[in-house]
N, C-alpha and C positions, 0 to 999 in steps of 0.2 A: 550571579544573577541574573536569570533569564528574560527578557523581555520581551512581552509580548505586546500585538499593536492590534485595530482595529480600521482596515484600511476604506480612507476616503479620496476622493477624488475634489476636486477645483467646483466650484459652481460653474467657470466656461469650458470647462473641459464636460460636465455633464448635460449643457447647454446643447454640444455641441453632439453629444451621443443623442442627444433627443433628434435634434434634427436628423441626422441617419437614416432613422429610426423612418424614417417616412419616404417613399420613394417620390421618384420622381413623376411628375407628371406623364401619362400614358405610361409609366415602365409596368409591366406586368410581377408582381410578390413571383418572385423564385420555391418554385415547388419543390419540397420537403424531399432528402436525396432517399435514391432507390440501391441499394447496393447490388453487386452481384448475388447471386445465384449458385448456389451448394444444385446438384444433384435432382435431390429430391424439396426444392423447390425456397430452398431456408433462405434467409439476409448468409451473406459468405464472411465467415469472420477468422477463417486458416491465416495464417500467419502466423510473425514476429514480432514481440510490439510492446509499448516501452514508458513511464510517464516519465516527460521532464519538467520537474521542480523538484524542490525542496523538504517534501512530506516527508518524509520519510526522517527527517529533523524534528519536525514539532505541527504536527496541525495544523493549527492554528497559524496566522499571518502573527509571524517573528522580526526582530531584527538580529542583522547580524550576531552573535554573543562568543564569549573564551571556551576553550574548550571546557574540558568539566580540573578540578584543583587537581587531585593523580595521576593529570597524566601533559599538564599546557607546561612545566618545564621542560616537556622530553619533545612532547609534539610541538607545541607551540600555533601555527597562522594551521599547521594541517588538517588537525582534529575542531578549528573551529567551527562555530557553527554558521553558519552561510543562513542569511537572510530568505525569507517566502511573504508571499502577499495571503498565503494561506489558503486552505482549502474545503474548509469548514463555511457550512452556508448559517447565517448568521451572524461566522467569527466570533462564536464560541463557544464550546462543549459546555453543554451545561450541564452539569456536577451537583450530588447531595450535598452539602456541604460537608458531609461525613468523611462522602466518598474524596471529598479533593484533597484533604488535608494525605491519605498514603498516594495520591498523588504527584505533589510535592517533597512527600521524601522521598518517591521512587527518579522525582530526579535527583534529589541531592546525593543520593545513592545507584546514579544510569551506570555508573561504570563497574561496578558489581553485579546489577539486578536485569539489566535489561538482558531478554534470553538474545539477543541480536551478536552480542559479545560473545555467547555461550555458543554460536551455530546451529541455534533452534529451530522447528522450521515456522514459519515468519502466523503461520494461520492467515487469519481471509480478515481483515480488506489490504493487510500493510504487507501485502505478498503483493501489490497489482502495485501497487508506487513503489517499491526500496531500489536502491538504482543500479536496477540488471533487470535487462529484457523476459521476457517472460512467452510461450509459445501457445497458440491455439488451436486443438487439431478438431474437428470435427467430423461426425458422423453421422444415421441417423439415430444412432439410438442413445448417443453418451456424448459430451464436448469432452474432451484433456485437455483442463491446463500444463502445461510443463515449463517451472520454472528456476532458471539458473542459480537463484540464490538458497542452495544445501543441496541443490537436486531434489526438489519438493515437485510431487503433484496432486493435482487432486479429480476428480472424473467425477463430471456434473451427468444426472443422471437425468433425461430428459423426457421416457415412461414414466408412469404411473406412480405418483409420490413414495419412496420408500425413506420410511424410519431409521437410523443410527445405531449400530450395534452395541456402540461406546462412545463414545466420547475420545479427539482428535485433536491435532497439536490443526490439521488443517479446516478439520470439523465435517458436515458430511451438508451435499452441494443435486436438491433436488432443481433441473431446471425445465424452463417451457418458453413456447414464444409471442409474445407483445404486441406484430407491428415487425417491426423494423428493430424490436432489441430484443434481446437475448436475457432471460429474467431469472435471476439462480437466489433459489431462496439456501441459506447457511445456516444449520441449528449442530449441539452439539461436538462444539468448540469446546479444549479445557482453557480452566482460566489462564493456566499461565501466558502467553502470550497475550504482546502489544499493542499498542497504534502507532505509537513513532517509540522516536528516542530520548526523548522528550517524560517520559514515562505516564504517560496514556494506557489508563489501564479499563479489564469489563470485568467480569465476574463469569462465575459457571451460568449464566444464562442470556448471554450474550445470543444475543439471533440477527441475522445481514441480510439487508434483501438491495443486491447489486444487480445493476441495469445498464448493459451493455450495447448501446446502441448507434451503429456507423454516418458520419456525417458528411465523408470523402470517402475518395478507394483510398485514401493512406491512414486516417482517423476517423477518433470514434470515442464519444463521449462516456464517459466513466460517474457513476452516480450508488453512491452507495447508502440505506437508509440502516443505520446504528440502533434498537434500542435493547436497553439495559436495565429493567428497573432496578436494582438492586443497588446500584451503580449513576446514571443517568434519571434523572425528572419527567425526562420526556423522551423520544425519540429523536433523534437529529441523522443530516443529511453531511454529505460530505460529497465532491467532484470537480471533473478533473477530465483532459483530454488523455489518450493516447497515441502514440505516431507509431506506425508500423513500420518496420526496417526497409528499410530497403534497397540495400547492398546488393549485387550479385553474386555472394554467397553470404548470404546473411543466413546465422544459422548461434544456436546455441552453442555455450561455452563452458565446461564445465569447471562447476567452482565447488568441490566437493568442501566446506568448511570447516569439517570436524579438526582434520588435522592443526587446523592453525588454533585450533583452540580446545585443543588439548594444554598445555599450561598453565592455560584460566581453572579446569575443574580439576586439573589432577598435579601439576606440579608443586603443591604441599605430599604427596608424597613418594616424587622423586629423591632418589639419594642423596644425599649430601654430595656436593662440590663436582659435580654432574652441569657439562651445563644443556638447555637441548636446544640451543640455536645450532655450535657446533657436534651436537650428534647425530646433528639428524642433515646435513651440509658438510661435508667428508672436502671440501671443498675447501673451508674456510681457515 
């Protein structure tokens, strides 16, 4: 059984933080960070970025947990759920009562139902905090997001907003600049993606508004406001820092995971007596 919790702080720690919020006498308040500019004067977000948390396991705060029962005797600690303080503002996702039962059912069958297991594209916002980096490439007309996981790509239209020709895994993104922040309005996502490995889900009515705000040369704040009246009682928000990869040879590697998921998707069609591992590994 998964254990979710709401983080708290002792009174002494809260008092220390409160005092830290008051600048020393004579000290000037720090000016908001202003990012370097591109040739057209916009904040420069180009680079390879990654979240450093365990939100992909569960957006809400949670303790460490056992692997799913289907793999606990095989993978042991390797697929145990790592703990995390959570990234949901307010602590809990505001499910409608009827929708909460489906989330529980998803969690119970997550090994079979999680789209990540099948290498399906993750959708937004999950693509941002999966344990894989992604790259932002800016131009004057578009901003492209390239994700290492499954080779997923989405292009944010920065001109006049347009409508999606059809629903898709990564949805339809229209963007604009709001001061230092890139704001992306994402619609038309199919209902098959999840928010995490814990079964948090949405319907075809999902609407996500993202904000990418630089906070230092190598960090920026990511926020996503999520709305889906079929599943949630009100809009809710997640937030987390993103970190730039600063290695001298930083680059996205290839993680086209379809071949790793073939046995999950099509193993029931394999001829009896054949072994998918030895057949694809001639040296074994």
